[in-house]
N, C-alpha and C positions, 0 to 999 in steps of 0.2 A: 329721752332716747329709750327705745324698748330694750328689754333684756333678751339676750340670746344664750342659748345653751347648746354645748357640744357634748355628745355621749359617744363612748366607744365600748363595744362588746367584745370580750375575749373569753376564751375557754377557762382562763385562770383568774383574770382581773376584769373589773368593771371601772371605767374612768368617766368622770363627769367634770367639765371645766366651764366656768363663767369668767367674768371679768376679774375674779379673784383667783386664788390658788386652786389647782386641780385636786379633785377628790379621788382617791384610789381605794377600792374595796375588792376583796376576794369574791369570786363568783360562788357565793353561798347564800341561799335564800332560806329565811326562817319564817315559817307561817304560824300565825296565832289565831285563835279562835274568837277573840274579843277585840282585836285592833288590826291595823294594817301590817303587812309583811315588812320585814327589814332585811338588808342586804349586808354581807360581810361577816366577820367573826367578832366575838366579844372584844377582842383587843383593838379593833378598828372602829367599831360602831358603839358609841356609848348608850344607844337606845336598847341594846340587848341586855336587859336586866332580868329577864325571866326566861325560863326554858320554853321551847316551842318545837315544831316540826321542821327539822333541818333537811333540805334537799340540795344535792350538788349534781354537777355534771348534766345540767339541763340545757346548756347552750348547745351541746353537740346533738341534742335531740330535736332541735327546731326543724320543722318540716317533716318530722317522721310522724306518720299517722298512728303509729303504735304509742299509747300513753306510757308515761313513766310512773312506775309504782313507788309510792313513798314508804318509809319504814312502818307507817301504821296501816298500810294496805290500801290507802287511797290512790286513785289513778289521776294523773294530771298530764295534760299536753305540754310539750316543751315550749311551744310558742306562748301559751298562757303564763307559764312560769317566767318566761323572759319579759313579758309585758309587765308583770308585777315587779320584777327587778328594776326595769327601767323607771317605773313610777316611784319606787323607793329611792333611786339615785336622784331623780328630779327633785324630790322633796328635800333630800340632803343637800343638794347644790343650791337650791332656791327655796328656803323654808317660808318666806314671807309671802311671796306671790309667785304664780306660775310664770315661766318665761313665755315671752310672746312667740319666739321661734326656737324650735328645737330640731336639731339634725343628729341622727343616730348613724354611726359608722359600724357596720357589721362585717364579719370575715369575707374576704373577696372570693374565697373558694366555694362559698355557698351557692346552691343551684337556684334557678329562677323560682321554683316552687317555695323554697324557704323564704325568699325575699317577698314574695306575694303574701305569704302567711304573716310575716312580721308587719307589712304595710296594713293589712286587714286588722291586726290586733292593736296597732297603734295609728289611728287615723290621723291624729294631729301632729305626727312626727314625720319628718322627711328621713328617708332610709337611703343611705349611700354605701357603696363598698369602702372598706377601710383603705384600700389602695388609693382611691381618689382623694379621700381626706388627708392621708399622709403626704402625698405628693403635693397637694395644695398648701399644706403647712410648710413643706421644705422649699417650695417655690417662693413663698413669702420670705423665708429666711432659712438658709443662707442664700438660696436662689437656685433656679434651674433654667435650662434653655427653654425659650418659648416655642420652639419647633423641634420636631424630631421624635424619636422613640426613646422612651426612658425604661430601663430595667429596674424593677423593685424586687428586693429580697427581704421578706418579712420573717424574722426568726422568732416564732412564737413559742409558747410553753409546751404545746403538744405536736407542733410540726412547723415546717417552713413552707411559706407560700411564695411562688415565683410568678410575677406578673410583668407583662410588657404593656406599657401605657403610651398613648399618643398625646403629646403636649398640645398639638393643634386643636384637638377635639376636647379640651378640659380634662386630659388624662383619662380618657376613656380606655377601657381594656381592649387590647388587641388580641383577638382569639379568646382563650380562656385561661383563667388562673390555674396553675399546677400546684397541687399539694404534695409535699415531700415529707413523709412521716418519720424517716429514719434519722432526722437531725432536729432535735427540739431541746428546750430548756430542761424538761423533765428527765429525758434520756441522758443528757450531760450530767445532771445531778446524780442519777443512778450510777453512771460509770465512775464518777468521783467517789461515790460511796463504796463501790466494790474495790476501787483502788486503795481507799483508806483501810477497809477491812482486811485486805490481803497483807497488810503490814503488821497487823495485830498478832501477837503470839498467843493470846488466850483463846480458848475455844468458846464460841458463842453459846454452846449448850450448857456450859458449866459456869458462866459468869453473868453479870447483869447487862451485857451488851444487847441481848435480845429486847429487853424491856425498854432500853433507851435508843432503839434503832430510829424511831421517828425523829427524835430530837437531833440525832447525829445527821440525819439526812437534811433537816433544815440548816444545820450548820454548813453542810456541803454547799447548799444553795447560796448562803451568805458569803462563803469563801470564794465561790465562783465569781460573784459580783465584785468582791473585793480584789480579786486578781486581775480585773480588768484595768486597774490603775496602780497595783503593786506587783512586785516581783515575787513575793512570798507572803504566806500568811499561816496562822496556826488555828487548829480546831481542838476543842475539848474532847478528849477521848472518852470512851465508855467507862474506863476505869478511873476512879478518883484520883486527881492530882497528875494526870498524864496529859500531855499536849502533843497533837500530831501536826507535823509540819508539812505544808503543801506548797509547791512552787508553781510558777507560771509555765515552766517547761513541761511539768507533768500534766498540767491542764491541756497544753497544746498537743501533747502525745495522745491524750484521751479523744480530742475532737478532730484529729488529723484525717482518719479514714472516713467518717461520715461527712466531713466537710468536702472532701474530694467528690463524693457522690453528689452532693448538692451542686457543685460546679458543673459536673457532667449533666445533670438534669437541666440546668439553666441553658447550657449550650445545645442540648437537644431540643428544648423549647424554641430557641431562636432559629434552629435549623428547620424545624417544622413549620414555623411562621414565615420563613423566608427572609430573615433578618441576619445579616452578617455582624459579628462583633464590632467591625469597624464603622458600621452604620448607627450604632448607638449614640445617642446625644448625652446620656448620663447614666450612671450606675448608682443606685440609692440602696441603703440597707437601714431597716428599722427593726424594732423588737429588742428583747433583752440580750439575745445573742449577738446583736450588732455591735455591742460594746466590747467584745473580746478582740484584742489587737490582732491575733493570728487570723481571724475571720476576714478583717479588712485587708490584711496583707495577701492572703491567698486569692481573694477575689481580684485584687488589682493585678496580681501576676498573671492570672489566667486570662483575663479580658484585656489587659494592657491598657488600662485607663484608671484614673483616679476614682475613688469611691467617696460618695457623699453621704454623710450621716450627721446625726445631732446627739448632744449629750442626753437628753431626756427622750430616748427612743421609745419608751414604754407608753408614753402619753401623747405621742405625736398624732395618733389618729383622732383623739378627742380634740386636740388643738385644731387640726384641720377641719373637723366637723363644726367647731365654733366659728371658724372663719367662713365657711360655707353658709352657716346661719346668718351671719352678719351681712355677707354679700347678698343673700336672698332678701333681707330686710331693705338694703339700699335699693335693690332692683324694684321692690314693691313701692318704695317711696317715689322713685323716678316714674313709674308707671301711674301712680296717683296724680302727681303733678302734671303729667302729660294729658291726662284725661279730664282734669278740672277745668270748667269754663272760665274764661277770663273775667266775666262779670261777677263771678262768685268768689274770686280770690280774696277781696277785701272783707267781705262778710264773714267768711270762714276765719280770717285772721282776727277779727273783732270779737267774735263769740267765744273762740277757744284760744287761750293764751299759750297753752302748751299741752302736748299729748299726755304728759304725765299727771295732769290735773284731773283727770277723769279716769274711771276704771275701764270703761268700754268705749272704745273709739269706733264709730261706724266706718266701715270700709267703703270707700268710693267705688272700688272694683274688687272683685273676688281675686285673691292671690292665687296664682297658678305656679306651683313649685316647678322647678326645672326638672325634666324627666331625665334623670341620671340614674342608671342602674347598671348592673353587672353586664347586662347585654347591650348597653349603650356604648358600643365600640365605634371606632372610626367608620364613618359611613363608606360603604363600598362605592367605588368609582365605576361608572358604566359609560364608556365612551360611545357616542353615536357613531355608527359606522355609515360612512358614505357609500352610497351605491356605486360600485365600480362601473366604469364605462364598459358597454358591450364591446368586446373584442371583435374585430373583423373576422368574419368567418373565413377560415382558410380551407382551401380545397385539400381534401384527403390525398396523401401520397399515392403514387401509382400502385405500390404493393399492397395498399389497403382497399383498392377498388376491386370489387368481386368480378365485374365484367372483364376488366383488363387482364386479371389473372387467369380467368377462364379462357379468354381468346388466345392468350399466350401459351397456356398449356395445350390447347387444341392445335395451334400452329406447330408447336414443337413435336406434338405426336404425329401430326401429318408429315412433317419433314423426316422424322425419324422412320416412319413406315415406308415412304418413298425411297429413302436411301437403302433401307433394308431389302426392298424388292429389287432395286437395281443391283445391289451387291449379290443377291441370290441369282439373278438372271446372269450376271457376268460369270459367276461361278459355274452355272450350268453350261454356259457357252464354252468356257474353258474345258470343262470335263468332256463335253461332246466333241470338241476339236481333238482332245487328247485321245479319246476312244477311237475316233475316226482314223487318226494317224496310226494307232496301234493295230487297227483292223484292216489297213490297206494291204493288198496282196503284193508282197515283196519276196523276192528270192534272196534270202539271207542265210548264211550258214548257221545252223542250230548249234547252240552251245549246251554242252552237257552240264548237269549240275556238279559233276565231279571236277569239270574243268575250272569252275569258279573257286573251288576250295583247294584243288591239287594243282601242281604245276602243269602246264600245257604239255600234252604228250607229243611226241615227235610225229611229223607227217609221214604217213606210210602210203605207198602206192602199190597196189596189188595188180600185177600183170597176169591176166589169165589168157592162155593161148587156146584157141579152139582148133580142133582137127579140121584139116582141109578136106574138101569134097572129093578131090582127085585121088588122094592117098589115104583112105581110112585105115588100112592095115597098119601103115607105118605110124599113123598119128596116135594109135591106141596107147602104145607104150609112152609116147611123149606126153599124152594127156594125163597119164597117171602120176606125173611128177607134180610135186607140191608147187603151189604158186610161189612166185618170187616176190619178195618184199623189197621195195625201193623206198628209202627214207631220204627226204629232202625237206627243206623249208626251215630248218632250225640248226643252229651251229653248236649249241651246248651239247646235246646228246648225239653221239656218233651214230650213223646208220648201221643197222644190224640186219642180218639175214636170219629168217626164221629157221629152225632146225628142220631137217628133212624128215617128213613122216615116212611111215612104212608104205610099200607100194600097194596100191589098191586099184579098184576098178575106176574106170573114168567116170567122174561124177557129172551129174547133170549141170549143164551151165547155169550158174546162179547169177542173179542180178548183181550188178556192181553196187557195193555198199556206198552209203553216203559219205562224202568226205568230211572228216572232222574239222571243226574251226581251228584256226582259220584255213579256209580252203586254198589249195594252191592255185597259182595262176593257170589259166588254160594253156595247153601246149602250144596251140597255134598262136596264141596272143603273146606268150612269153617263151620263145624258143630258147633252148640252151644250146649254144653252138658246140660246146665241148662234148655233149653227149648226143650223138645222132640217134634219135629214138624214132622208129617208124610210127606212122599214124595207125592207130588201132581203132577198130569200130567200137564206139561207146554208145550203148543205147540210152535214149533219152528217158530217164525215169524221174519221177518226183522225189524230192528229198523231204520227207515230213519231219523227221527227227534224227538226232544223232544215234547211230547204231553202235553199240560197244563192240570192241574187237572180238568178243567171245561169240558173236553171231556169224562169223565167217565159217564156211564149210570146213576149213582146215582144222583139225583137232589141235587143241592147245595142250601144252604140257600139264602134267598132273600136279605139280607142286602148288600152284594157286589157280583158282577158277578164273580169275581175271588177271593175267600176267601183265605186270607193269613193264613198261619199256625199259626201265632202269634196272630190273631184276635179271634179265637174261644177258649173257655175255655177248658182246658185239665186238666185231673187229674195229679197230681204229681206222677210220677213214682219213683221207687227206683233208685237212681243214681248209686248204686254199681252193679246192675244187668244189666245196659244198656251197650252194647258193645261200645268200643271206635271206632270212624271212622278212627282214624289215624293208628290204629293197622292193619287195613285190607288193604293190597296192592291192587292196581288196577289190575284187571285181564288182562292178555295179550289176545288180540282178537284172536290171532291164536292158543293159547294153551287152550282156554276155551272148555271143552268137551260139546258136544251137550247133552241136557237132553233126557234121555230115557223114553219112555212112561212106565208107571206102571199101574197095575190094580187099578181101582177105588175102593177104600175101602168103606165099607158100612158106612153109616153115623152113627156116635156114638158120645156120648158126649166126648168132649175133655177137658182136663184140662186147665184151663185159665193160661197163663203165668203171671208171676209176674210183668213183665214190660209192658204188654199190657192187658187191660181189656176190654172185649166185653159184652155188656149187653145181657141177654138171650132173645130168640125170644119169642114173645107172643104166 
């Protein structure tokens, strides 16, 4: 059976494992001018018997185009130094003959450029991410689900790597591995050292503590590992004969805050990947920090699921790489058996008894390693989209049809225009009818503007007596008398007689003034039996407007220019003999008969009416 070798590269340690015990060396490379380089420190590697050029921290420079400068001033690429270290570990693990199959596990957070550089520098070595190697080893023992997403937390010396892997695809990485630098083994050692130095009473500048600081830090690392299975431990202090006690509670207090940030980073990675904590198939921890009890406890509480780990978490990557190397060998043998013709099977078995009997065994077919890299994640699923059936064309609704909307708007505008024209025509007809009715010739009593605002004045009748033709001499003094006023038509104000003016010459006969509204009923139409009034000649005159009382020829009293009927003293008439104005209907202008002229009667004494009193003429 061929030899298989599994290798693991870390920033602090290099691990190689075969069928025997694993080999663990510090990531320190010593170069010699006359022989091959060696890996590790003198306490680990017995081949380091002479001084040489020591180079450290070259693993972190893999893939960096800027070379690393050695203490002697020489420049070296990081990938070349890593290739020399891998060759030295291979010689240490298999000193007699070179392994037939080698698998190298590199940090999962490396970029594709770094992986390509390592594959180019080590052509005969299969390179895989350490997350794939670790999960492969844990799947073999103690076991992992064959399906689902597995979360892997790798607590390294310089940082913590967070990876989500798909078990269906050979634990290929889902997305990218996240590197969290705030929680690492070196930082925990530094915090423990700071905690120990805080309890010392001596000043570092005045004691030997400064010289022994490196040794004290190494003791802090050992105490951290010891507290993984003990509750308390002791450290040798910088002062001779003094021991410093360190408990697990103090260690848990140191790692509490950075551990919470690691959990937050893991939850954020799952959220960005679209995976809920309930969808995880398993939670796995590896690395040196995975052996701390509080780490397992806090992760289990945060994700509400058990945590899977192994006792030897530091070398689990190399173990998985060895398993991958063995699986690759088995797959190669299966391919060879499938490709060998049936007629040559017996010949091959007769000529060669065992593969180990010869150094070089010709390959029936070239071995093609499995293409597993950091980018080999779960293949993306692309579902073929079936062409949807064309939906039946639906006619657009009426409100989306331009022609219908235009016709409707035109119809509404036409109807509105016709309605407006008809309304305007009706208004004009109503206005014309109203104006025609107002302009029709009607004989109506004119109303004074004062009559609308003031109470209606009493109706006054002025009787003017003209001198007779037969007796002019006797009528002259009679004509000089003031006209008599006869009031009738209203009951509230009593009729009054105007005061007698001074004697004067006979005035020129004046036209009869217009009757104020409401006009009294014509005497022939409404005779008053109680008062025998002779018919008087009344000339037919037009009544344009109401003439105020001041336009009468009789002079008015001086106190007011327009005497009101209520301001002058009037005798109290008999209320029973005055006609009520409400009983007399307004005469129709068209039906009122024109007064006929009557012969002028001779002046004779007239009986005074009871409702109107006129003083005798002097």
